[in-house]
PDB file of N, CA, C and O in Angstrom:
ATOM      1  N   MET A   1     113.898 110.504  74.366  1.00  0.00           N
ATOM      2  CA  MET A   1     113.962 109.466  75.482  1.00  0.00           C
ATOM      3  C   MET A   1     112.326 109.148  75.978  1.00  0.00           C
ATOM      4  O   MET A   1     111.976 108.094  76.510  1.00  0.00           O
ATOM      5  N   ILE A   2     111.642 110.027  75.749  1.00  0.00           N
ATOM      6  CA  ILE A   2     110.282 109.755  76.211  1.00  0.00           C
ATOM      7  C   ILE A   2     109.512 108.991  75.086  1.00  0.00           C
ATOM      8  O   ILE A   2     108.615 108.192  75.356  1.00  0.00           O
ATOM      9  N   ALA A   3     109.947 109.302  73.687  1.00  0.00           N
ATOM     10  CA  ALA A   3     109.311 108.605  72.732  1.00  0.00           C
ATOM     11  C   ALA A   3     109.724 107.098  72.712  1.00  0.00           C
ATOM     12  O   ALA A   3     108.900 106.245  72.381  1.00  0.00           O
ATOM     13  N   ARG A   4     111.180 106.727  73.116  1.00  0.00           N
ATOM     14  CA  ARG A   4     111.446 105.456  73.330  1.00  0.00           C
ATOM     15  C   ARG A   4     110.698 104.723  74.390  1.00  0.00           C
ATOM     16  O   ARG A   4     110.326 103.562  74.219  1.00  0.00           O
ATOM     17  N   ARG A   5     110.465 105.429  75.540  1.00  0.00           N
ATOM     18  CA  ARG A   5     109.783 104.744  76.568  1.00  0.00           C
ATOM     19  C   ARG A   5     108.216 104.481  76.172  1.00  0.00           C
ATOM     20  O   ARG A   5     107.724 103.444  76.616  1.00  0.00           O
ATOM     21  N   VAL A   6     107.479 105.245  75.456  1.00  0.00           N
ATOM     22  CA  VAL A   6     106.236 105.039  74.891  1.00  0.00           C
ATOM     23  C   VAL A   6     106.179 104.089  73.970  1.00  0.00           C
ATOM     24  O   VAL A   6     105.184 103.366  73.922  1.00  0.00           O
ATOM     25  N   ALA A   7     107.310 103.915  73.018  1.00  0.00           N
ATOM     26  CA  ALA A   7     107.340 103.018  72.094  1.00  0.00           C
ATOM     27  C   ALA A   7     107.466 101.408  72.860  1.00  0.00           C
ATOM     28  O   ALA A   7     106.783 100.423  72.582  1.00  0.00           O
ATOM     29  N   ALA A   8     108.350 101.492  73.697  1.00  0.00           N
ATOM     30  CA  ALA A   8     108.623 100.232  74.325  1.00  0.00           C
ATOM     31  C   ALA A   8     107.371  99.824  75.252  1.00  0.00           C
ATOM     32  O   ALA A   8     107.115  98.624  75.349  1.00  0.00           O
ATOM     33  N   LEU A   9     106.696 100.626  75.837  1.00  0.00           N
ATOM     34  CA  LEU A   9     105.457 100.284  76.563  1.00  0.00           C
ATOM     35  C   LEU A   9     104.387  99.867  75.441  1.00  0.00           C
ATOM     36  O   LEU A   9     103.626  98.928  75.670  1.00  0.00           O
ATOM     37  N   ARG A  10     104.344 100.420  74.485  1.00  0.00           N
ATOM     38  CA  ARG A  10     103.295 100.023  73.251  1.00  0.00           C
ATOM     39  C   ARG A  10     103.679  98.431  73.067  1.00  0.00           C
ATOM     40  O   ARG A  10     102.875  97.504  73.160  1.00  0.00           O
ATOM     41  N   GLU A  11     104.987  98.329  72.805  1.00  0.00           N
ATOM     42  CA  GLU A  11     105.547  96.995  72.319  1.00  0.00           C
ATOM     43  C   GLU A  11     105.009  95.869  73.424  1.00  0.00           C
ATOM     44  O   GLU A  11     104.336  94.889  73.106  1.00  0.00           O
ATOM     45  N   LEU A  12     105.399  96.165  74.684  1.00  0.00           N
ATOM     46  CA  LEU A  12     104.999  95.248  75.640  1.00  0.00           C
ATOM     47  C   LEU A  12     103.506  94.819  75.763  1.00  0.00           C
ATOM     48  O   LEU A  12     103.074  93.685  75.970  1.00  0.00           O
ATOM     49  N   ILE A  13     102.758  96.078  75.575  1.00  0.00           N
ATOM     50  CA  ILE A  13     101.128  95.634  75.581  1.00  0.00           C
ATOM     51  C   ILE A  13     100.806  95.009  74.305  1.00  0.00           C
ATOM     52  O   ILE A  13      99.783  94.325  74.275  1.00  0.00           O
ATOM     53  N   LEU A  14     101.457  95.118  73.315  1.00  0.00           N
ATOM     54  CA  LEU A  14     101.053  94.463  71.881  1.00  0.00           C
ATOM     55  C   LEU A  14     101.586  93.089  72.143  1.00  0.00           C
ATOM     56  O   LEU A  14     100.858  92.200  71.701  1.00  0.00           O
ATOM     57  N   ALA A  15     102.564  92.733  72.691  1.00  0.00           N
ATOM     58  CA  ALA A  15     103.193  91.422  73.126  1.00  0.00           C
ATOM     59  C   ALA A  15     101.928  90.742  74.085  1.00  0.00           C
ATOM     60  O   ALA A  15     101.677  89.540  73.992  1.00  0.00           O
ATOM     61  N   CYS A  16     101.299  91.483  74.848  1.00  0.00           N
ATOM     62  CA  CYS A  16     100.184  90.808  75.843  1.00  0.00           C
ATOM     63  C   CYS A  16      99.123  90.659  75.213  1.00  0.00           C
ATOM     64  O   CYS A  16      98.340  89.782  75.576  1.00  0.00           O
ATOM     65  N   GLU A  17      98.844  91.455  74.146  1.00  0.00           N
ATOM     66  CA  GLU A  17      97.543  91.372  73.342  1.00  0.00           C
ATOM     67  C   GLU A  17      97.787  90.087  72.503  1.00  0.00           C
ATOM     68  O   GLU A  17      96.825  89.322  72.443  1.00  0.00           O
ATOM     69  N   ALA A  18      98.834  89.756  71.895  1.00  0.00           N
ATOM     70  CA  ALA A  18      99.193  88.608  71.098  1.00  0.00           C
ATOM     71  C   ALA A  18      99.016  87.395  71.942  1.00  0.00           C
ATOM     72  O   ALA A  18      98.343  86.421  71.603  1.00  0.00           O
ATOM     73  N   ALA A  19      99.705  87.527  73.136  1.00  0.00           N
ATOM     74  CA  ALA A  19      99.423  86.345  74.062  1.00  0.00           C
ATOM     75  C   ALA A  19      98.149  85.893  74.204  1.00  0.00           C
ATOM     76  O   ALA A  19      97.751  84.745  74.005  1.00  0.00           O
ATOM     77  N   ALA A  20      97.445  86.962  74.599  1.00  0.00           N
ATOM     78  CA  ALA A  20      95.979  86.760  74.929  1.00  0.00           C
ATOM     79  C   ALA A  20      95.262  86.069  73.530  1.00  0.00           C
ATOM     80  O   ALA A  20      94.506  85.101  73.610  1.00  0.00           O
ATOM     81  N   LEU A  21      95.599  86.679  72.341  1.00  0.00           N
ATOM     82  CA  LEU A  21      95.021  85.922  71.197  1.00  0.00           C
ATOM     83  C   LEU A  21      95.359  84.597  70.961  1.00  0.00           C
ATOM     84  O   LEU A  21      94.633  83.845  70.311  1.00  0.00           O
ATOM     85  N   MET A  22      96.643  84.195  71.554  1.00  0.00           N
ATOM     86  CA  MET A  22      97.067  82.795  71.191  1.00  0.00           C
ATOM     87  C   MET A  22      96.742  81.720  72.582  1.00  0.00           C
ATOM     88  O   MET A  22      97.298  80.653  72.843  1.00  0.00           O
ATOM     89  N   ASP A  23      95.657  82.418  73.325  1.00  0.00           N
ATOM     90  CA  ASP A  23      95.196  81.691  74.631  1.00  0.00           C
ATOM     91  C   ASP A  23      96.493  81.423  75.569  1.00  0.00           C
ATOM     92  O   ASP A  23      96.479  80.378  76.220  1.00  0.00           O
ATOM     93  N   CYS A  24      97.420  82.136  75.669  1.00  0.00           N
ATOM     94  CA  CYS A  24      98.625  81.914  76.702  1.00  0.00           C
ATOM     95  C   CYS A  24      97.958  82.349  78.137  1.00  0.00           C
ATOM     96  O   CYS A  24      97.245  83.339  78.303  1.00  0.00           O
ATOM     97  N   GLU A  25      98.251  81.622  78.901  1.00  0.00           N
ATOM     98  CA  GLU A  25      97.855  81.889  80.447  1.00  0.00           C
ATOM     99  C   GLU A  25      98.862  83.082  81.035  1.00  0.00           C
ATOM    100  O   GLU A  25      98.430  84.007  81.724  1.00  0.00           O
ATOM    101  N   ASN A  26     100.100  82.949  80.711  1.00  0.00           N
ATOM    102  CA  ASN A  26     101.160  83.911  81.112  1.00  0.00           C
ATOM    103  C   ASN A  26     101.890  84.590  80.204  1.00  0.00           C
ATOM    104  O   ASN A  26     102.176  84.102  79.110  1.00  0.00           O
ATOM    105  N   VAL A  27     102.272  85.836  80.602  1.00  0.00           N
ATOM    106  CA  VAL A  27     103.408  86.674  79.641  1.00  0.00           C
ATOM    107  C   VAL A  27     104.483  86.783  80.824  1.00  0.00           C
ATOM    108  O   VAL A  27     104.250  87.271  81.930  1.00  0.00           O
ATOM    109  N   VAL A  28     105.706  86.240  80.393  1.00  0.00           N
ATOM    110  CA  VAL A  28     106.896  86.557  81.298  1.00  0.00           C
ATOM    111  C   VAL A  28     107.658  87.703  80.818  1.00  0.00           C
ATOM    112  O   VAL A  28     107.906  87.852  79.621  1.00  0.00           O
ATOM    113  N   LEU A  29     108.027  88.503  81.710  1.00  0.00           N
ATOM    114  CA  LEU A  29     108.694  89.729  81.577  1.00  0.00           C
ATOM    115  C   LEU A  29     109.918  89.670  82.194  1.00  0.00           C
ATOM    116  O   LEU A  29     109.846  89.428  83.399  1.00  0.00           O
ATOM    117  N   HIS A  30     111.289  89.852  81.630  1.00  0.00           N
ATOM    118  CA  HIS A  30     112.520  89.822  82.145  1.00  0.00           C
ATOM    119  C   HIS A  30     112.842  91.088  82.158  1.00  0.00           C
ATOM    120  O   HIS A  30     113.178  91.603  81.091  1.00  0.00           O
ATOM    121  N   PRO A  31     112.814  91.847  83.327  1.00  0.00           N
ATOM    122  CA  PRO A  31     113.339  93.300  83.415  1.00  0.00           C
ATOM    123  C   PRO A  31     114.647  93.620  83.024  1.00  0.00           C
ATOM    124  O   PRO A  31     115.020  94.693  82.549  1.00  0.00           O
ATOM    125  N   GLY A  32     115.434  92.454  83.292  1.00  0.00           N
ATOM    126  CA  GLY A  32     116.958  92.766  82.854  1.00  0.00           C
ATOM    127  C   GLY A  32     117.801  92.988  83.867  1.00  0.00           C
ATOM    128  O   GLY A  32     117.316  93.539  84.856  1.00  0.00           O
ATOM    129  N   PRO A  33     119.166  92.647  83.889  1.00  0.00           N
ATOM    130  CA  PRO A  33     119.920  92.772  84.967  1.00  0.00           C
ATOM    131  C   PRO A  33     120.402  94.379  85.332  1.00  0.00           C
ATOM    132  O   PRO A  33     120.488  95.279  84.497  1.00  0.00           O
ATOM    133  N   GLU A  34     120.640  94.477  86.524  1.00  0.00           N
ATOM    134  CA  GLU A  34     121.183  96.009  86.799  1.00  0.00           C
ATOM    135  C   GLU A  34     122.536  96.067  86.280  1.00  0.00           C
ATOM    136  O   GLU A  34     123.371  95.187  86.490  1.00  0.00           O
ATOM    137  N   ARG A  35     122.757  97.200  85.545  1.00  0.00           N
ATOM    138  CA  ARG A  35     124.101  97.540  85.052  1.00  0.00           C
ATOM    139  C   ARG A  35     125.026  97.930  86.324  1.00  0.00           C
ATOM    140  O   ARG A  35     124.551  98.185  87.431  1.00  0.00           O
ATOM    141  N   ALA A  36     126.103  97.939  86.088  1.00  0.00           N
ATOM    142  CA  ALA A  36     127.251  98.244  87.020  1.00  0.00           C
ATOM    143  C   ALA A  36     127.214  99.669  87.033  1.00  0.00           C
ATOM    144  O   ALA A  36     127.167 100.291  85.972  1.00  0.00           O
ATOM    145  N   GLY A  37     127.237 100.374  88.397  1.00  0.00           N
ATOM    146  CA  GLY A  37     127.171 101.591  88.739  1.00  0.00           C
ATOM    147  C   GLY A  37     125.751 102.155  88.460  1.00  0.00           C
ATOM    148  O   GLY A  37     125.059 101.761  87.521  1.00  0.00           O
ATOM    149  N   GLN A  38     125.398 103.043  89.288  1.00  0.00           N
ATOM    150  CA  GLN A  38     124.046 103.748  89.371  1.00  0.00           C
ATOM    151  C   GLN A  38     124.199 105.252  88.888  1.00  0.00           C
ATOM    152  O   GLN A  38     125.259 105.870  88.987  1.00  0.00           O
ATOM    153  N   PRO A  39     123.058 105.766  88.367  1.00  0.00           N
ATOM    154  CA  PRO A  39     123.154 107.243  88.100  1.00  0.00           C
ATOM    155  C   PRO A  39     122.994 107.865  89.473  1.00  0.00           C
ATOM    156  O   PRO A  39     122.749 107.171  90.459  1.00  0.00           O
ATOM    157  N   PRO A  40     123.140 109.217  89.527  1.00  0.00           N
ATOM    158  CA  PRO A  40     122.827 109.975  90.658  1.00  0.00           C
ATOM    159  C   PRO A  40     121.447 109.704  91.289  1.00  0.00           C
ATOM    160  O   PRO A  40     120.478 109.439  90.578  1.00  0.00           O
ATOM    161  N   HIS A  41     121.373 109.770  92.578  1.00  0.00           N
ATOM    162  CA  HIS A  41     120.176 109.348  93.467  1.00  0.00           C
ATOM    163  C   HIS A  41     118.843 109.884  92.853  1.00  0.00           C
ATOM    164  O   HIS A  41     117.829 109.187  92.863  1.00  0.00           O
ATOM    165  N   GLU A  42     118.867 110.968  92.391  1.00  0.00           N
ATOM    166  CA  GLU A  42     117.550 111.675  91.791  1.00  0.00           C
ATOM    167  C   GLU A  42     117.277 111.009  90.565  1.00  0.00           C
ATOM    168  O   GLU A  42     116.180 110.489  90.359  1.00  0.00           O
ATOM    169  N   GLU A  43     118.228 110.991  89.716  1.00  0.00           N
ATOM    170  CA  GLU A  43     117.943 110.102  88.470  1.00  0.00           C
ATOM    171  C   GLU A  43     117.561 108.813  88.671  1.00  0.00           C
ATOM    172  O   GLU A  43     116.540 108.414  88.112  1.00  0.00           O
ATOM    173  N   PHE A  44     118.274 107.996  89.457  1.00  0.00           N
ATOM    174  CA  PHE A  44     117.830 106.727  89.786  1.00  0.00           C
ATOM    175  C   PHE A  44     116.263 106.460  90.180  1.00  0.00           C
ATOM    176  O   PHE A  44     115.564 105.555  89.726  1.00  0.00           O
ATOM    177  N   LEU A  45     115.878 107.448  91.122  1.00  0.00           N
ATOM    178  CA  LEU A  45     114.508 107.590  91.565  1.00  0.00           C
ATOM    179  C   LEU A  45     113.483 107.775  90.345  1.00  0.00           C
ATOM    180  O   LEU A  45     112.449 107.116  90.235  1.00  0.00           O
ATOM    181  N   ARG A  46     113.898 108.738  89.466  1.00  0.00           N
ATOM    182  CA  ARG A  46     113.091 109.129  88.373  1.00  0.00           C
ATOM    183  C   ARG A  46     112.984 107.889  87.572  1.00  0.00           C
ATOM    184  O   ARG A  46     111.846 107.601  87.203  1.00  0.00           O
ATOM    185  N   ARG A  47     113.841 107.190  87.271  1.00  0.00           N
ATOM    186  CA  ARG A  47     113.760 105.927  86.333  1.00  0.00           C
ATOM    187  C   ARG A  47     113.141 104.796  86.979  1.00  0.00           C
ATOM    188  O   ARG A  47     112.679 103.881  86.297  1.00  0.00           O
ATOM    189  N   MET A  48     113.089 104.783  88.331  1.00  0.00           N
ATOM    190  CA  MET A  48     112.465 103.700  88.980  1.00  0.00           C
ATOM    191  C   MET A  48     110.781 104.035  89.002  1.00  0.00           C
ATOM    192  O   MET A  48     109.893 103.185  89.058  1.00  0.00           O
ATOM    193  N   HIS A  49     110.617 105.418  88.947  1.00  0.00           N
ATOM    194  CA  HIS A  49     109.206 105.809  88.846  1.00  0.00           C
ATOM    195  C   HIS A  49     108.598 105.526  87.656  1.00  0.00           C
ATOM    196  O   HIS A  49     107.429 105.143  87.626  1.00  0.00           O
ATOM    197  N   PHE A  50     109.449 105.710  86.386  1.00  0.00           N
ATOM    198  CA  PHE A  50     109.105 105.307  85.062  1.00  0.00           C
ATOM    199  C   PHE A  50     108.911 103.909  84.974  1.00  0.00           C
ATOM    200  O   PHE A  50     108.051 103.487  84.202  1.00  0.00           O
ATOM    201  N   ALA A  51     109.514 103.215  85.582  1.00  0.00           N
ATOM    202  CA  ALA A  51     109.696 101.634  85.340  1.00  0.00           C
ATOM    203  C   ALA A  51     108.420 101.178  86.286  1.00  0.00           C
ATOM    204  O   ALA A  51     107.748 100.229  85.881  1.00  0.00           O
ATOM    205  N   ALA A  52     108.122 101.709  87.318  1.00  0.00           N
ATOM    206  CA  ALA A  52     106.793 101.304  88.069  1.00  0.00           C
ATOM    207  C   ALA A  52     105.506 101.661  87.293  1.00  0.00           C
ATOM    208  O   ALA A  52     104.489 100.973  87.209  1.00  0.00           O
ATOM    209  N   ASP A  53     105.739 102.835  86.758  1.00  0.00           N
ATOM    210  CA  ASP A  53     104.333 103.256  86.024  1.00  0.00           C
ATOM    211  C   ASP A  53     104.237 102.217  84.720  1.00  0.00           C
ATOM    212  O   ASP A  53     103.173 101.662  84.446  1.00  0.00           O
ATOM    213  N   ALA A  54     105.258 102.044  84.070  1.00  0.00           N
ATOM    214  CA  ALA A  54     105.230 101.145  82.931  1.00  0.00           C
ATOM    215  C   ALA A  54     104.510  99.696  83.325  1.00  0.00           C
ATOM    216  O   ALA A  54     103.494  99.229  82.811  1.00  0.00           O
ATOM    217  N   LEU A  55     105.241  99.177  84.274  1.00  0.00           N
ATOM    218  CA  LEU A  55     104.837  97.881  84.909  1.00  0.00           C
ATOM    219  C   LEU A  55     103.252  97.793  85.282  1.00  0.00           C
ATOM    220  O   LEU A  55     102.475  96.918  84.900  1.00  0.00           O
ATOM    221  N   ASN A  56     102.948  98.947  86.149  1.00  0.00           N
ATOM    222  CA  ASN A  56     101.432  99.029  86.495  1.00  0.00           C
ATOM    223  C   ASN A  56     100.590  99.143  85.219  1.00  0.00           C
ATOM    224  O   ASN A  56      99.442  98.709  85.310  1.00  0.00           O
ATOM    225  N   ARG A  57     100.945  99.615  84.141  1.00  0.00           N
ATOM    226  CA  ARG A  57     100.157  99.716  82.888  1.00  0.00           C
ATOM    227  C   ARG A  57     100.016  98.404  82.118  1.00  0.00           C
ATOM    228  O   ARG A  57      98.996  98.000  81.560  1.00  0.00           O
ATOM    229  N   VAL A  58     101.343  97.737  82.185  1.00  0.00           N
ATOM    230  CA  VAL A  58     101.311  96.389  81.655  1.00  0.00           C
ATOM    231  C   VAL A  58     100.503  95.533  82.247  1.00  0.00           C
ATOM    232  O   VAL A  58      99.836  94.776  81.541  1.00  0.00           O
ATOM    233  N   ALA A  59     100.411  95.489  83.544  1.00  0.00           N
ATOM    234  CA  ALA A  59      99.786  94.805  84.397  1.00  0.00           C
ATOM    235  C   ALA A  59      98.165  94.843  84.258  1.00  0.00           C
ATOM    236  O   ALA A  59      97.414  93.867  84.263  1.00  0.00           O
ATOM    237  N   ALA A  60      97.802  96.262  84.128  1.00  0.00           N
ATOM    238  CA  ALA A  60      96.538  96.451  83.884  1.00  0.00           C
ATOM    239  C   ALA A  60      96.013  95.819  82.574  1.00  0.00           C
ATOM    240  O   ALA A  60      94.950  95.208  82.467  1.00  0.00           O
ATOM    241  N   SER A  61      96.847  96.037  81.665  1.00  0.00           N
ATOM    242  CA  SER A  61      96.443  95.503  80.282  1.00  0.00           C
ATOM    243  C   SER A  61      96.262  93.901  80.392  1.00  0.00           C
ATOM    244  O   SER A  61      95.304  93.267  79.948  1.00  0.00           O
ATOM    245  N   CYS A  62      97.204  93.460  80.966  1.00  0.00           N
ATOM    246  CA  CYS A  62      97.082  91.971  81.143  1.00  0.00           C
ATOM    247  C   CYS A  62      95.826  91.299  81.891  1.00  0.00           C
ATOM    248  O   CYS A  62      95.200  90.299  81.538  1.00  0.00           O
ATOM    249  N   ARG A  63      95.609  92.183  83.114  1.00  0.00           N
ATOM    250  CA  ARG A  63      94.284  91.921  83.650  1.00  0.00           C
ATOM    251  C   ARG A  63      93.135  91.934  82.921  1.00  0.00           C
ATOM    252  O   ARG A  63      92.232  91.118  83.103  1.00  0.00           O
ATOM    253  N   GLU A  64      93.097  92.969  81.953  1.00  0.00           N
ATOM    254  CA  GLU A  64      91.752  93.285  81.115  1.00  0.00           C
ATOM    255  C   GLU A  64      91.884  92.072  80.039  1.00  0.00           C
ATOM    256  O   GLU A  64      90.836  91.634  79.566  1.00  0.00           O
ATOM    257  N   LEU A  65      93.094  91.526  79.641  1.00  0.00           N
ATOM    258  CA  LEU A  65      93.084  90.483  78.677  1.00  0.00           C
ATOM    259  C   LEU A  65      92.961  89.130  79.207  1.00  0.00           C
ATOM    260  O   LEU A  65      92.804  88.144  78.486  1.00  0.00           O
ATOM    261  N   GLY A  66      93.043  89.096  80.585  1.00  0.00           N
ATOM    262  CA  GLY A  66      92.781  87.801  81.167  1.00  0.00           C
ATOM    263  C   GLY A  66      94.144  86.890  81.205  1.00  0.00           C
ATOM    264  O   GLY A  66      94.113  85.678  81.421  1.00  0.00           O
ATOM    265  N   VAL A  67      95.350  87.641  80.966  1.00  0.00           N
ATOM    266  CA  VAL A  67      96.649  87.060  80.969  1.00  0.00           C
ATOM    267  C   VAL A  67      97.402  87.327  82.346  1.00  0.00           C
ATOM    268  O   VAL A  67      97.292  88.392  82.952  1.00  0.00           O
ATOM    269  N   GLN A  68      98.084  86.387  82.728  1.00  0.00           N
ATOM    270  CA  GLN A  68      98.852  86.715  83.967  1.00  0.00           C
ATOM    271  C   GLN A  68     100.311  87.269  83.619  1.00  0.00           C
ATOM    272  O   GLN A  68     101.061  86.719  82.812  1.00  0.00           O
ATOM    273  N   LEU A  69     100.602  88.388  84.308  1.00  0.00           N
ATOM    274  CA  LEU A  69     101.847  88.925  84.122  1.00  0.00           C
ATOM    275  C   LEU A  69     102.901  88.276  85.134  1.00  0.00           C
ATOM    276  O   LEU A  69     102.676  88.281  86.344  1.00  0.00           O
ATOM    277  N   VAL A  70     103.918  87.786  84.657  1.00  0.00           N
ATOM    278  CA  VAL A  70     104.891  87.201  85.650  1.00  0.00           C
ATOM    279  C   VAL A  70     106.452  87.888  85.425  1.00  0.00           C
ATOM    280  O   VAL A  70     107.038  87.822  84.345  1.00  0.00           O
ATOM    281  N   LEU A  71     106.899  88.420  86.395  1.00  0.00           N
ATOM    282  CA  LEU A  71     108.242  89.028  86.479  1.00  0.00           C
ATOM    283  C   LEU A  71     109.306  88.080  86.714  1.00  0.00           C
ATOM    284  O   LEU A  71     109.336  87.516  87.808  1.00  0.00           O
ATOM    285  N   ARG A  72     110.128  87.840  85.898  1.00  0.00           N
ATOM    286  CA  ARG A  72     111.309  86.931  86.198  1.00  0.00           C
ATOM    287  C   ARG A  72     112.545  87.845  86.432  1.00  0.00           C
ATOM    288  O   ARG A  72     113.044  88.557  85.561  1.00  0.00           O
ATOM    289  N   THR A  73     113.027  87.726  87.859  1.00  0.00           N
ATOM    290  CA  THR A  73     114.206  88.621  87.935  1.00  0.00           C
ATOM    291  C   THR A  73     115.422  87.542  88.034  1.00  0.00           C
ATOM    292  O   THR A  73     115.263  86.324  88.120  1.00  0.00           O
ATOM    293  N   CYS A  74     116.472  88.122  88.009  1.00  0.00           N
ATOM    294  CA  CYS A  74     117.670  87.346  87.984  1.00  0.00           C
ATOM    295  C   CYS A  74     118.646  88.097  89.010  1.00  0.00           C
ATOM    296  O   CYS A  74     118.606  89.327  89.047  1.00  0.00           O
ATOM    297  N   CYS A  75     119.462  87.436  89.787  1.00  0.00           N
ATOM    298  CA  CYS A  75     120.451  88.120  90.619  1.00  0.00           C
ATOM    299  C   CYS A  75     121.529  88.707  89.558  1.00  0.00           C
ATOM    300  O   CYS A  75     121.552  88.350  88.380  1.00  0.00           O
ATOM    301  N   PRO A  76     122.338  89.568  90.073  1.00  0.00           N
ATOM    302  CA  PRO A  76     123.221  90.337  89.237  1.00  0.00           C
ATOM    303  C   PRO A  76     124.457  89.281  88.878  1.00  0.00           C
ATOM    304  O   PRO A  76     125.124  89.421  87.853  1.00  0.00           O
ATOM    305  N   THR A  77     124.662  88.336  89.721  1.00  0.00           N
ATOM    306  CA  THR A  77     125.705  87.579  89.508  1.00  0.00           C
ATOM    307  C   THR A  77     125.422  86.325  88.395  1.00  0.00           C
ATOM    308  O   THR A  77     126.326  85.710  87.830  1.00  0.00           O
ATOM    309  N   CYS A  78     124.142  86.110  88.228  1.00  0.00           N
ATOM    310  CA  CYS A  78     123.849  84.899  87.542  1.00  0.00           C
ATOM    311  C   CYS A  78     123.099  85.087  86.222  1.00  0.00           C
ATOM    312  O   CYS A  78     122.782  84.172  85.463  1.00  0.00           O
ATOM    313  N   CYS A  79     122.832  86.522  86.025  1.00  0.00           N
ATOM    314  CA  CYS A  79     122.142  86.902  84.793  1.00  0.00           C
ATOM    315  C   CYS A  79     123.288  86.652  83.561  1.00  0.00           C
ATOM    316  O   CYS A  79     124.233  87.419  83.377  1.00  0.00           O
ATOM    317  N   SER A  80     123.041  85.505  82.800  1.00  0.00           N
ATOM    318  CA  SER A  80     123.842  85.358  81.769  1.00  0.00           C
ATOM    319  C   SER A  80     123.329  84.461  80.928  1.00  0.00           C
ATOM    320  O   SER A  80     122.347  83.868  81.373  1.00  0.00           O
ATOM    321  N   ALA A  81     123.750  84.107  79.631  1.00  0.00           N
ATOM    322  CA  ALA A  81     123.208  82.993  78.792  1.00  0.00           C
ATOM    323  C   ALA A  81     123.336  81.623  79.381  1.00  0.00           C
ATOM    324  O   ALA A  81     122.629  80.702  78.970  1.00  0.00           O
ATOM    325  N   THR A  82     124.198  81.467  80.311  1.00  0.00           N
ATOM    326  CA  THR A  82     124.458  80.250  80.963  1.00  0.00           C
ATOM    327  C   THR A  82     123.587  80.019  82.246  1.00  0.00           C
ATOM    328  O   THR A  82     123.647  78.968  82.884  1.00  0.00           O
ATOM    329  N   CYS A  83     122.869  80.945  82.541  1.00  0.00           N
ATOM    330  CA  CYS A  83     122.032  80.900  83.943  1.00  0.00           C
ATOM    331  C   CYS A  83     121.035  79.781  83.602  1.00  0.00           C
ATOM    332  O   CYS A  83     120.334  79.758  82.590  1.00  0.00           O
ATOM    333  N   GLY A  84     121.060  78.893  84.538  1.00  0.00           N
ATOM    334  CA  GLY A  84     119.971  77.861  84.586  1.00  0.00           C
ATOM    335  C   GLY A  84     118.981  77.759  85.445  1.00  0.00           C
ATOM    336  O   GLY A  84     118.290  76.744  85.529  1.00  0.00           O
ATOM    337  N   THR A  85     118.786  79.006  86.307  1.00  0.00           N
ATOM    338  CA  THR A  85     117.874  79.182  87.101  1.00  0.00           C
ATOM    339  C   THR A  85     116.538  80.010  86.474  1.00  0.00           C
ATOM    340  O   THR A  85     115.563  80.240  87.190  1.00  0.00           O
TER     341      THR A  85
END
């Protein structure tokens, strides 16, 4: 599980580096919809800690690269391929 998180973080940072090389102003990150049901409270908090840490690392990379990180969230009822917002 940790190896997947590290690989995902590397992939996000690589995308930010590519955006900077292409002189993009923004990188838009879609965290994804919440899934139905939640794990037990302790596990949920652990996952949120990992997510916050990853976002902070990506944001720091973007800051160093001069690219703005934009988070696009979607409400649980409208996150679909037909969502026009």
